[in-house]
Backbone bond lengths (Angstrom), bond angles and torsions (degrees), N, CA, C in turn:
res aa  C-N    CA-C-N  psi(-1)  N-CA   C-N-CA  omega(-1)  CA-C   N-CA-C  phi
1 M - - - 1.461 - - 1.514 108.05 -
2 S 1.344 115.66 134.76 1.465 120.33 -178.15 1.509 110.88 -71.43
3 Q 1.309 115.78 160.68 1.460 121.05 178.96 1.506 112.45 -60.49
4 A 1.328 115.62 -40.23 1.462 120.89 179.30 1.534 110.09 -61.69
5 A 1.329 117.99 -42.25 1.438 120.77 179.83 1.539 112.26 -66.51
6 R 1.343 116.30 -34.37 1.478 119.38 177.93 1.545 111.04 -69.98
7 N 1.316 117.94 -28.54 1.445 120.38 -177.21 1.548 113.63 -81.26
8 I 1.297 116.30 -12.52 1.480 119.54 179.34 1.541 107.34 -73.33
9 P 1.295 117.86 129.15 1.483 120.67 179.90 1.515 111.08 -78.15
10 W 1.349 116.41 73.44 1.448 123.74 -174.06 1.553 112.14 -54.48
11 Q 1.319 114.59 -46.97 1.478 119.79 -175.43 1.506 109.66 -67.35
12 Q 1.315 117.65 -41.99 1.491 121.88 178.75 1.536 109.37 -65.31
13 L 1.304 117.57 -42.61 1.431 124.36 179.88 1.572 107.93 -63.20
14 G 1.313 115.73 -44.00 1.455 120.06 178.79 1.500 113.17 -64.07
15 D 1.314 117.02 -43.01 1.508 119.78 178.30 1.494 109.88 -60.81
16 G 1.334 117.08 -44.04 1.480 119.38 -178.81 1.511 110.85 -67.45
17 T 1.314 118.48 -40.40 1.485 121.79 179.79 1.513 109.77 -64.39
18 A 1.329 117.15 -47.48 1.479 121.19 -179.19 1.528 110.84 -63.64
19 L 1.294 117.03 -39.17 1.471 121.08 176.53 1.535 110.67 -61.83
20 A 1.338 115.83 -42.62 1.427 119.45 178.81 1.551 112.24 -66.43
21 L 1.329 115.37 -41.42 1.483 118.28 175.48 1.475 113.88 -63.31
22 S 1.340 116.54 -41.31 1.449 119.82 177.14 1.518 111.34 -62.99
23 S 1.322 116.73 -40.54 1.460 119.77 177.88 1.547 111.11 -66.03
24 L 1.350 116.16 -35.83 1.432 120.43 176.02 1.523 111.36 -61.89
25 C 1.317 116.27 -41.72 1.474 119.91 176.16 1.511 111.24 -58.68
26 T 1.324 117.00 -44.45 1.448 121.83 -178.75 1.541 110.04 -66.79
27 L 1.301 117.54 -44.43 1.466 123.47 178.75 1.535 107.81 -61.57
28 H 1.292 117.41 -45.36 1.452 123.20 -179.27 1.524 108.83 -57.94
29 C 1.292 119.19 -46.31 1.473 122.73 -176.46 1.538 111.97 -68.36
30 L 1.309 115.37 -39.99 1.471 120.10 -174.37 1.533 113.69 -85.00
31 A 1.304 116.93 -41.24 1.471 120.26 -170.23 1.510 114.72 -96.63
32 L 1.321 118.29 -29.45 1.458 119.61 -173.79 1.523 114.05 -59.65
33 P 1.351 120.20 -42.20 1.454 117.74 178.78 1.538 113.33 -58.10
34 F 1.320 116.11 -38.50 1.488 120.29 178.70 1.517 111.86 -69.49
35 I 1.334 116.52 -39.79 1.461 120.35 179.93 1.511 110.09 -66.54
36 T 1.346 114.79 -41.48 1.465 117.96 -177.59 1.543 110.57 -65.54
37 L 1.329 115.68 -40.50 1.467 118.48 178.01 1.531 112.65 -67.06
38 S 1.328 114.01 -37.81 1.504 118.99 -176.99 1.537 110.85 -73.99
39 L 1.317 117.26 -37.04 1.460 120.51 -174.43 1.522 110.16 -128.90
40 P 1.325 118.06 66.03 1.460 120.05 -175.26 1.506 113.33 -63.00
41 W 1.293 117.34 -25.72 1.460 122.59 -177.65 1.504 113.74 -81.09
42 A 1.332 118.33 -7.24 1.480 123.28 -173.14 1.487 114.95 -78.83
43 G 1.321 118.51 -4.49 1.481 119.84 178.53 1.479 115.27 74.42
44 W 1.306 117.99 42.35 1.464 123.26 -178.25 1.517 110.57 -86.44
45 A 1.313 119.59 2.64 1.481 123.36 -171.13 1.561 109.62 -58.62
46 F 1.298 118.94 -38.31 1.464 120.18 -177.63 1.528 111.32 -56.91
47 F 1.318 116.84 -36.65 1.463 120.80 -176.35 1.530 112.38 -71.16
48 E 1.329 116.36 -9.10 1.472 120.45 177.14 1.494 111.60 -100.01
49 T 1.312 118.33 -4.56 1.478 121.41 -174.69 1.527 110.98 -81.23
50 E 1.325 113.71 162.20 1.487 120.54 176.53 1.519 109.27 -64.93
51 A 1.325 118.41 -33.11 1.453 122.35 -179.12 1.555 111.03 -59.94
52 F 1.309 117.15 -40.97 1.479 121.37 178.43 1.531 108.66 -63.32
53 H 1.326 116.69 -44.50 1.447 119.76 178.28 1.528 112.95 -59.48
54 Q 1.316 114.46 -41.22 1.476 119.35 179.84 1.525 109.96 -67.47
55 I 1.318 118.28 -38.70 1.470 120.51 178.73 1.531 108.46 -61.15
56 L 1.291 118.26 -46.40 1.494 120.87 178.67 1.534 109.56 -60.40
57 L 1.300 117.12 -46.25 1.478 120.16 -179.43 1.540 112.42 -60.25
58 F 1.333 113.87 -45.11 1.473 117.55 179.46 1.510 113.43 -69.82
59 G 1.323 117.16 -12.35 1.460 120.43 171.05 1.509 111.49 -88.97
60 V 1.338 117.18 -45.46 1.434 123.31 -175.83 1.546 112.42 -65.52
61 I 1.332 115.48 -46.36 1.486 118.36 -172.59 1.504 112.38 -61.85
62 P 1.341 121.66 -57.05 1.498 117.64 -176.15 1.514 112.59 -67.06
63 V 1.355 117.74 -39.00 1.469 119.70 -178.84 1.517 109.96 -62.23
64 S 1.343 116.65 -45.61 1.442 120.62 -179.72 1.529 112.99 -63.57
65 L 1.338 116.78 -44.97 1.464 120.59 -178.92 1.550 111.52 -63.68
66 V 1.314 114.94 -42.12 1.463 119.05 -176.68 1.540 109.94 -70.80
67 S 1.340 118.19 -49.82 1.465 118.58 -174.77 1.531 111.10 -70.33
68 L 1.332 118.35 -39.27 1.462 119.49 176.81 1.552 110.98 -66.51
69 G 1.314 113.54 -38.75 1.488 118.28 178.33 1.514 111.58 -63.62
70 L 1.352 118.41 -43.56 1.444 121.09 178.10 1.525 111.57 -63.05
71 G 1.336 115.50 -46.09 1.455 119.66 -179.75 1.537 111.64 -63.92
72 C 1.318 116.31 -44.85 1.468 118.55 -179.50 1.523 111.95 -64.48
73 R 1.296 116.45 -35.56 1.466 120.37 176.21 1.542 111.23 -60.55
74 R 1.301 114.81 -37.14 1.484 119.72 -179.32 1.490 112.43 -77.09
75 H 1.336 119.17 -44.32 1.462 120.14 -172.48 1.536 113.75 -109.36
76 R 1.317 117.05 1.03 1.457 124.96 174.52 1.530 113.55 65.89
77 G 1.309 118.89 22.27 1.465 120.77 177.69 1.548 110.97 -92.93
78 W 1.290 114.96 68.28 1.453 121.13 -173.38 1.509 114.00 -64.16
79 H 1.312 117.43 -21.06 1.463 120.32 175.79 1.515 112.50 -62.31
80 L 1.341 117.52 -25.79 1.442 121.61 177.59 1.531 110.91 -69.35
81 L 1.309 116.77 -36.08 1.482 119.98 175.25 1.510 108.68 -65.81
82 G 1.336 115.98 -40.91 1.458 119.41 177.07 1.488 113.52 -61.95
83 G 1.347 116.37 -38.47 1.468 121.20 176.18 1.507 109.94 -65.07
84 G 1.334 117.94 -43.25 1.483 120.96 177.39 1.505 110.60 -60.55
85 I 1.298 118.24 -41.59 1.485 121.58 179.91 1.543 108.38 -65.92
86 A 1.319 117.93 -39.59 1.475 119.16 177.85 1.528 110.29 -64.35
87 G 1.295 118.60 -39.58 1.459 121.33 177.12 1.526 112.40 -64.41
88 I 1.322 115.30 -40.29 1.470 121.03 176.19 1.528 109.82 -62.90
89 A 1.327 115.51 -42.59 1.495 120.12 178.82 1.540 110.05 -59.44
90 C 1.341 117.55 -40.01 1.457 120.21 177.13 1.531 111.42 -63.19
91 L 1.339 116.31 -41.84 1.468 119.40 179.96 1.532 109.05 -65.85
92 L 1.296 118.58 -41.74 1.474 120.93 178.34 1.524 111.54 -65.17
93 A 1.335 116.31 -40.34 1.487 120.22 178.07 1.523 109.87 -63.77
94 A 1.337 116.50 -36.05 1.479 119.75 179.05 1.515 112.20 -59.89
95 T 1.309 117.70 -28.63 1.451 119.72 -179.38 1.519 110.85 -76.14
96 Q 1.307 119.07 -17.81 1.474 124.17 -178.72 1.507 113.87 -103.84
97 I 1.309 117.90 -32.16 1.478 122.36 -174.67 1.512 106.43 -107.92
98 H 1.319 116.95 85.42 1.443 122.01 -172.80 1.521 114.56 -65.19
99 E 1.303 116.09 -26.48 1.500 118.30 177.28 1.527 111.63 -66.62
100 L 1.337 117.73 -26.15 1.439 123.95 -177.56 1.525 112.54 -110.11
101 E 1.322 116.75 11.53 1.461 120.35 -171.09 1.553 112.40 -54.57
102 L 1.338 115.40 -49.93 1.467 117.12 -179.00 1.522 112.81 -63.67
103 S 1.315 116.31 -47.22 1.484 119.97 -178.28 1.531 110.75 -62.05
104 L 1.321 117.46 -45.35 1.474 120.21 -176.40 1.502 109.84 -70.03
105 T 1.329 118.32 -35.16 1.468 120.08 179.64 1.545 109.31 -68.09
106 L 1.299 115.78 -44.71 1.493 118.11 -179.19 1.549 110.82 -65.87
107 L 1.317 116.28 -40.15 1.469 120.44 177.88 1.560 109.87 -64.66
108 G 1.311 115.84 -49.65 1.489 119.22 -179.38 1.507 111.65 -60.51
109 S 1.303 118.03 -44.16 1.456 121.69 -179.94 1.524 111.32 -63.70
110 A 1.321 116.47 -39.75 1.486 119.01 179.03 1.525 110.43 -67.54
111 I 1.319 118.42 -41.15 1.481 121.79 -179.92 1.526 108.98 -63.41
112 I 1.336 117.07 -45.58 1.475 120.57 -179.80 1.524 110.01 -63.41
113 A 1.326 117.35 -46.22 1.451 119.71 -178.76 1.530 110.99 -60.90
114 L 1.351 116.56 -44.12 1.499 120.34 179.20 1.526 109.09 -61.26
115 A 1.325 117.96 -45.27 1.462 119.65 -179.28 1.529 111.37 -59.38
116 H 1.318 118.07 -39.30 1.478 120.88 179.86 1.517 111.11 -71.82
117 V 1.299 118.07 -37.81 1.507 120.03 178.82 1.528 108.15 -63.62
118 V 1.333 116.01 -48.88 1.484 118.63 179.82 1.512 111.54 -63.14
119 N 1.336 118.53 -40.13 1.453 122.35 178.96 1.521 109.89 -60.91
120 Y 1.335 115.50 -46.31 1.467 120.83 179.12 1.539 110.19 -59.74
121 R 1.329 116.37 -46.74 1.484 119.79 -177.30 1.535 111.51 -66.57
122 R 1.345 117.40 -37.44 1.465 119.49 179.08 1.507 110.26 -63.70
123 C 1.290 115.86 -43.21 1.472 119.33 179.69 1.512 110.92 -64.38
124 R 1.304 116.60 -39.87 1.477 120.90 178.97 1.533 108.62 -63.67
125 Q 1.294 117.43 -46.80 1.484 122.29 -178.51 1.514 112.31 -60.24
126 Q 1.336 116.88 -35.64 1.438 120.86 -177.02 1.510 111.27 -94.15
127 A 1.337 114.98 6.84 1.486 120.92 177.68 1.492 112.97 53.72
128 C 1.341 117.51 44.25 1.447 122.67 176.93 1.516 108.73 -59.32
129 Q 1.293 117.02 149.73 1.458 121.53 176.73 1.482 113.33 -63.21
130 C 1.342 114.82 -21.99 1.501 118.98 -178.95 1.511 112.40 -67.92
131 H 1.349 117.07 -12.25 1.470 120.44 -179.30 1.534 112.63 -118.89
132 G 1.320 113.90 25.36 1.430 119.75 174.12 1.451 116.83 72.78
């Protein structure tokens, strides 16, 4: 691995990206119905499709697993990885249990976001190299 690649704060970047994606899931669930009703002509239909949900999932899952895994390897807080996996399980379950889709998505997103915030803070407290 090159020196430049080693200097990139991958775990910090991953935590931030996963936190943003989890927030996007929450915003999507809470705001999109109101936006769609308010601006039906704006072409928001794609954001309601299964394809959009899959795109979000395929972003959240690898980013969360990698960044939580890197952080947990550094500070040994493996329960955070377990929390992230539980949040991912909620998001996956939401795609199958349509009656609970909103609840499971919000719960999963909150769990994932919390795991990343705690992961980020633990690394900062222990002065991991991933945080400069």
